[in-house]
C-alpha positions as CSV (number, residue, x, y, z in Angstrom):
1,X,230.4,67.0,-92.0
2,X,230.5,67.8,-95.7
3,X,233.5,70.1,-97.9
4,X,232.0,73.5,-98.5
5,X,229.9,74.0,-101.2
6,X,230.2,73.4,-105.0
7,X,228.1,75.0,-107.5
8,X,227.5,73.0,-109.9
9,X,226.0,74.1,-113.3
10,X,224.5,71.8,-115.9
11,X,221.6,72.1,-118.7
12,X,222.0,76.0,-117.8
13,X,221.3,75.3,-114.3
14,X,222.9,75.9,-111.1
15,X,223.2,73.4,-107.8
16,X,225.0,73.1,-105.0
17,X,226.6,69.8,-104.2
18,X,228.8,69.0,-101.3
19,X,230.5,65.6,-100.9
20,X,232.5,63.8,-98.1
21,X,234.8,60.9,-98.1
22,X,236.5,58.3,-100.7
23,X,234.8,55.1,-103.0
24,X,232.3,54.1,-104.4
25,X,229.3,57.0,-104.4
26,X,226.1,57.4,-102.4
27,X,224.6,59.9,-103.4
28,X,221.8,62.1,-101.1
29,X,218.5,63.3,-102.3
30,X,216.5,65.2,-100.2
31,X,213.2,66.3,-100.4
32,X,211.2,69.5,-100.6
33,X,211.3,71.9,-97.5
34,X,214.3,70.4,-96.4
35,X,218.4,70.5,-96.9
36,X,221.4,68.4,-98.0
37,X,221.8,68.4,-94.0
38,X,219.0,66.8,-93.4
39,X,221.7,63.4,-94.0
40,X,223.8,64.9,-91.7
41,X,224.1,61.2,-89.3
42,X,224.4,59.2,-92.1
43,X,227.7,60.7,-93.9
44,X,230.2,59.6,-90.9
45,X,229.3,55.7,-90.8
46,X,228.9,55.8,-94.3
47,X,232.5,57.8,-95.3
48,X,233.7,55.2,-92.4
49,X,232.3,51.7,-94.2
50,X,234.0,53.3,-97.0
51,X,232.1,55.7,-99.7
52,X,231.9,59.0,-100.9
53,X,228.7,60.6,-99.9
54,X,227.9,63.6,-102.1
55,X,224.3,65.6,-101.4
56,X,222.2,68.2,-103.5
57,X,220.5,70.7,-102.3
58,X,217.4,71.2,-104.1
59,X,216.8,74.1,-106.8
60,X,216.5,77.4,-104.0
61,X,216.9,75.1,-101.1
62,X,220.1,76.0,-98.5
63,X,222.9,77.0,-100.7
64,X,221.3,76.1,-104.4
65,X,220.5,79.0,-106.0
66,X,216.4,79.9,-107.2
67,X,215.9,79.2,-110.9
68,X,213.2,81.6,-111.0
69,X,210.7,78.8,-112.4
70,X,206.9,78.7,-111.1
71,X,207.4,74.8,-112.0
72,X,210.0,72.2,-112.4
73,X,209.6,69.3,-113.6
74,X,211.3,65.6,-112.8
75,X,212.4,64.8,-116.1
76,X,214.5,68.0,-116.0
77,X,215.7,68.4,-113.0
78,X,216.8,64.7,-113.5
79,X,218.6,66.0,-116.6
80,X,220.4,68.2,-114.4
81,X,221.0,66.2,-111.1
82,X,222.6,63.5,-114.3
83,X,224.9,66.3,-115.8
84,X,225.5,67.7,-112.3
85,X,226.9,64.1,-111.3
86,X,228.8,63.6,-114.8
87,X,230.0,67.0,-113.5
88,X,231.3,65.3,-110.4
89,X,233.2,62.7,-111.8
90,X,229.9,60.5,-110.8
91,X,229.8,57.1,-113.4
92,X,227.9,55.2,-111.1
93,X,226.2,55.7,-107.6
94,X,223.7,54.4,-105.2
95,X,221.2,57.0,-104.7
96,X,219.1,57.6,-101.9
97,X,216.0,59.8,-102.0
98,X,213.7,61.0,-98.6
99,X,210.6,62.2,-100.0
100,X,210.8,64.4,-103.4
101,X,213.8,62.6,-103.1
102,X,213.1,59.6,-103.8
103,X,211.0,60.0,-106.3
104,X,213.9,62.4,-107.9
105,X,215.9,59.2,-107.5
106,X,213.5,57.2,-109.3
107,X,213.3,59.0,-112.2
108,X,217.2,59.3,-112.3
109,X,217.5,55.4,-112.0
110,X,214.9,55.0,-114.9
111,X,216.0,58.1,-117.4
112,X,219.6,57.2,-117.0
113,X,220.3,54.0,-115.4
114,X,223.6,54.5,-116.5
115,X,223.9,56.6,-113.5
116,X,222.1,54.5,-110.5
117,X,223.3,51.1,-109.0
118,X,220.7,51.2,-106.6
119,X,218.1,53.0,-105.0
120,X,216.2,53.7,-101.5
121,X,213.1,55.5,-101.1
122,X,213.0,56.4,-97.6
123,X,209.9,57.6,-96.5
124,X,207.9,57.7,-100.2
125,X,206.2,54.7,-102.1
126,X,206.9,54.4,-105.5
127,X,203.9,53.5,-107.7
128,X,203.1,53.1,-111.6
129,X,201.3,56.0,-113.8
130,X,198.4,56.5,-113.2
131,X,195.6,55.7,-115.0
132,X,194.6,59.2,-116.2
133,X,195.6,63.1,-115.1
134,X,196.3,63.3,-111.5
135,X,194.8,66.2,-111.4
136,X,191.4,65.1,-111.9
137,X,191.8,62.3,-109.7
138,X,193.0,64.1,-106.8
139,X,190.5,66.8,-107.8
140,X,187.5,63.9,-108.0
141,X,188.3,62.3,-104.7
142,X,190.0,64.6,-102.4
143,X,188.7,68.2,-103.1
144,X,190.3,71.3,-104.0
145,X,192.3,71.9,-100.7
146,X,194.7,68.4,-101.6
147,X,198.1,70.0,-100.6
148,X,198.7,69.2,-104.3
149,X,196.1,70.7,-106.0
150,X,195.7,74.0,-103.3
151,X,199.4,75.1,-105.3
152,X,198.0,75.4,-108.5
153,X,198.1,79.1,-108.3
154,X,201.1,80.8,-107.3
155,X,200.1,83.3,-103.7
156,X,198.0,82.6,-101.2
157,X,200.3,79.4,-100.2
158,X,203.3,81.2,-100.3
159,X,202.5,84.2,-97.7
160,X,200.8,81.5,-95.9
161,X,204.2,79.5,-95.6
162,X,207.1,82.8,-95.3
163,X,204.5,84.1,-92.4
164,X,206.3,82.2,-90.1
165,X,209.5,80.7,-91.4
166,X,210.5,78.4,-87.7
167,X,206.5,77.4,-87.7
168,X,206.8,76.2,-91.0
169,X,209.3,74.2,-90.9
170,X,208.2,73.4,-88.0
171,X,205.3,71.8,-89.0
172,X,207.2,69.9,-91.7
173,X,210.5,68.3,-90.1
174,X,209.1,66.8,-86.9
175,X,208.7,62.7,-85.7
176,X,207.0,60.8,-84.3
177,X,205.2,62.9,-82.0
178,X,201.9,62.2,-79.6
179,X,199.2,65.0,-81.0
180,X,200.8,65.2,-84.9
181,X,198.5,65.9,-87.2
182,X,197.0,62.9,-88.5
183,X,197.1,64.2,-92.1
184,X,194.8,61.0,-93.7
185,X,191.7,61.4,-91.3
186,X,192.0,65.6,-92.8
187,X,192.9,64.8,-96.5
188,X,195.9,65.9,-96.6
189,X,194.7,69.4,-96.4
190,X,198.6,70.5,-95.6
191,X,197.8,74.3,-95.5
192,X,194.7,74.9,-93.8
193,X,196.2,72.6,-90.7
194,X,199.6,74.8,-91.5
195,X,197.2,77.5,-90.8
196,X,196.5,76.4,-87.2
197,X,199.5,74.9,-86.4
198,X,201.0,75.7,-82.7
199,X,204.7,74.1,-82.5
200,X,203.9,75.7,-78.7
201,X,201.3,73.3,-78.2
202,X,203.6,70.2,-78.7
203,X,207.2,71.4,-77.4
204,X,209.2,68.8,-78.9
205,X,208.3,68.0,-82.4
206,X,211.0,69.8,-84.1
207,X,213.7,67.4,-85.0
208,X,216.4,69.8,-85.5
209,X,218.0,71.1,-81.8
210,X,220.3,74.0,-82.3
211,X,222.6,74.6,-84.4
212,X,221.1,72.8,-87.0
213,X,217.3,74.7,-85.8
214,X,219.1,78.7,-86.7
215,X,220.9,77.4,-90.2
216,X,217.4,75.6,-90.8
217,X,215.4,78.7,-90.3
218,X,218.4,80.9,-91.8
219,X,218.3,79.2,-95.3
220,X,215.3,79.4,-95.7
221,X,214.4,82.9,-94.3
222,X,216.5,83.5,-97.3
223,X,215.1,81.8,-99.8
224,X,211.6,81.6,-98.9
225,X,210.0,78.1,-100.3
226,X,209.1,79.2,-103.7
227,X,210.9,76.6,-105.0
228,X,209.6,73.9,-103.4
229,X,206.3,74.5,-104.4
230,X,207.2,74.4,-108.0
231,X,209.7,71.1,-107.4
232,X,205.0,69.9,-106.4
233,X,203.7,71.2,-108.6
234,X,203.8,69.9,-112.7
235,X,201.6,67.1,-111.6
236,X,200.3,67.5,-115.1
237,X,203.4,67.8,-116.3
238,X,205.5,64.8,-114.9
239,X,202.2,62.6,-115.5
240,X,202.5,63.2,-119.6
241,X,206.4,62.8,-119.1
242,X,205.8,59.6,-117.5
243,X,205.1,58.0,-120.6
244,X,208.6,58.1,-122.4
245,X,210.0,56.6,-119.8
246,X,210.7,53.2,-118.2
247,X,208.2,51.7,-115.8
248,X,209.7,49.4,-113.8
249,X,213.5,49.7,-112.4
250,X,215.6,46.6,-112.3
251,X,218.3,47.6,-110.1
252,X,218.1,46.6,-106.3
253,X,215.0,48.7,-104.8
254,X,214.9,48.8,-100.7
255,X,211.8,50.9,-99.4
256,X,212.9,52.0,-95.6
257,X,209.3,53.4,-94.1
258,X,208.8,54.7,-90.7
259,X,206.3,52.8,-88.4
260,X,204.5,55.9,-87.1
261,X,204.5,57.9,-90.1
262,X,201.1,59.6,-90.5
263,X,202.0,60.8,-94.0
264,X,203.4,57.8,-95.9
265,X,201.9,54.9,-93.7
266,X,203.7,51.5,-94.1
267,X,200.2,50.4,-94.4
268,X,200.0,51.8,-98.0
269,X,202.3,48.6,-98.9
270,X,200.4,45.9,-97.7
271,X,199.2,43.5,-100.2
272,X,200.8,45.0,-102.8
273,X,202.8,43.5,-105.5
274,X,206.0,45.7,-106.1
275,X,207.6,42.9,-108.5
276,X,205.8,44.0,-112.1
277,X,207.9,46.9,-111.3
278,X,210.5,46.6,-108.8
279,X,211.7,42.6,-109.2
280,X,213.7,43.0,-106.5
281,X,212.5,45.4,-103.9
282,X,212.9,44.9,-100.0
283,X,210.7,47.1,-97.4
284,X,212.3,47.9,-93.9
285,X,209.8,49.2,-91.4
286,X,211.7,51.0,-88.7
287,X,209.9,50.9,-85.1
288,X,208.9,53.8,-83.7
289,X,209.9,56.4,-86.0
290,X,207.5,58.4,-88.3
291,X,208.4,60.4,-91.9
292,X,212.3,61.5,-91.0
293,X,214.4,57.6,-90.0
294,X,217.2,58.7,-91.3
295,X,216.7,61.1,-88.2
296,X,215.0,59.9,-85.9
297,X,216.7,56.1,-86.5
298,X,220.4,56.4,-88.4
299,X,221.2,53.3,-87.1
300,X,219.1,50.8,-89.1
301,X,218.7,53.5,-91.9
302,X,222.7,52.8,-92.5
303,X,222.7,49.3,-92.0
304,X,219.9,49.4,-95.2
305,X,222.7,51.4,-96.9
306,X,225.4,49.1,-96.7
307,X,223.5,46.2,-97.2
308,X,221.7,47.5,-100.2
309,X,225.5,48.3,-101.4
310,X,226.7,44.9,-101.0
311,X,223.5,44.2,-103.3
312,X,224.2,46.5,-105.9
313,X,225.9,45.8,-109.2
314,X,228.9,48.0,-109.5
């Protein structure tokens, strides 16, 4: 799929980068508790269409070493990513992010606009800056068990995630399956749900067949999940940093959402006016899939990405 990883040292931090093909660059950014291998179904058709595909593992994920920090802000991560792209000779790219990777892609495009020709946000709805610190808002609206609040203090959640790495990965890497945990109905108390989750009671959850299942489990048994939590933790810092970067993006933006995604349902965009922030945005709802359209319906996602590439300013 990719060449062997190249470890890029940038801004005092290290990321593992992978590449395949030649041509106009497409940079793919996975979410937390995920690997660059999540985009494996997209790589051959993008390469065949004349693109150079570059993927990164997030800090402490896959082949990227841990940064040894309890909190990693989007601003600092986007700076490392921009410097890593410069090191790889990438001047301007179509950036494709899944979940947290889409937020990182938006941060890169806002803070380093010359680097991004277009942005695809898979399974993530990007919004404007909240009027108040999101920690206060989440605490009042959703309570202390809301997953982004449950990780404020390092320790208990890490122990739960490590208890059974394969079960943790099965919980977060599932498609649209009958019996899927209704995240919204439980106010996104992910870690309470994980504590009760029994993958044996719902076979077929895990999106990764062998040998990928073993590779995922092996990778996260080695790296555990500390850096994933560090990426999610700095809610207040990210909110403060957002005051110093542009809100809107004038580049082409595609929101690619799964019709059956319980985590980020397409209903979130019903009646929303995207034009003030993303005047060149389109929304694509992929039928019959959940939170991982790039794995569940890769041909549909590739078609949208190629269309986005044709409309980008290179």
